[in-house]
Steps between C-alpha positions, in 0.01 A plus 500: 500500500641850526470493880690171522770623264550815706505308829764251383719768337494769769791573733295405807435142391739373769342713773287304743125531424431579865701823474325608181158410639569702816599805296190467279275460804658808658440693177130409501467582870677832451262584214203441730653701786603803293257791490642764267527468120867597511589215733305252289675617183843464666411149624399396148822641356710326765343162425544554127862605546570193714362274226649678199828619651564251779376179341582621145164395357480636143277806477326357195404183687392699806257724315379217276387315814367817665296622203195282578462602869581860411229498235253359753605768750456778244156374400396475865615856571311636201190315617526650848506850349153449351204538735123524477358843425219656703262522206577150377776366282870528566749780544874552530602560864831693517448555874578131550840532332706533827343187649538303176862614468571377852342162425692472173835578663435254782411228249807585292729473804351163597522378139868599478575306819325185373666523158836515675427161652354316201758631250795392714380169648441186291179309562670193659671729751167665584340160552786396728456819701126442536562140603737618771222731621275192528257594225267200437650248258182484294523871421867469408428207269224696327740792452766270353252333265359833380856622447581192293175521301594848380794349314285216368242748373767717337660201329165375371414845365838545328482153341147562371582847371807369317297224339235749386760736357658211304158433343449867403256548783627851575460651153297811552346649811167318458666162457732566791210576734320188382811289563542647846139418583539141383823465696342640815219248463748213488716621785272364771527147361876516459559643847271236650697223327835640612374544854395134497848409379653694790273316743599164352867592528451597864319173575777303329751662737302401810358846561392534863322834496788747535717649226862547600777704340874486544573745782727792420784593733572856610835509683466869593134481604554640850692803382252564220208479742665751734555744212138455394385557857692828518365617164146403603536692825609809308200473268259472793670784686477719190125434472438545873641852493164607355342407833736716706 
């Protein structure tokens, strides 16, 4: 929900998805080409600045979306700093810190580039871009259905939680946990029923195996793509200077 809200409210909503995808792809490629930690840190900061300053994505929304992958990255880095000891067991390996730092910075730079795409491009625009790139229709339909089912699941959970709260099902921590367990047990049935309703609605509208959305128009698409191409070239050139 937060990702969609940020994508529809950002300043780059009217920018063609092809331009934003090109810049994100260049950011990921530059992260893989860079060799020094300083270059990787600058690439991550540039991608973050483009999203926060250029697209005007709220900082609170940005870090709320990034907290899960950042937590996974931190846990992975801590795990890589633990190695097997010679006499058995485990030991802390500070000698691996430079390599782990390099991996962490590379992952952070790639993550910042991907976040710049997903936080500025609505899902229908991404699907339209993938369709123009001739991604198989079956995969696109599965993506659209999973995207829709997230809202169905959220609505079912909110309705059930509201009903439980109205019946004093959240009085006390123990009762609240019990109510959440009961609600989670009923969610599968509710989601299944709502998915069946979606299928019936699609069949009633003569569904022929491909979900279509109203195409968005981007009158300045060519100019935006050229600007993105120039910015992408600068990112790649900045990362390639490590190879010189």
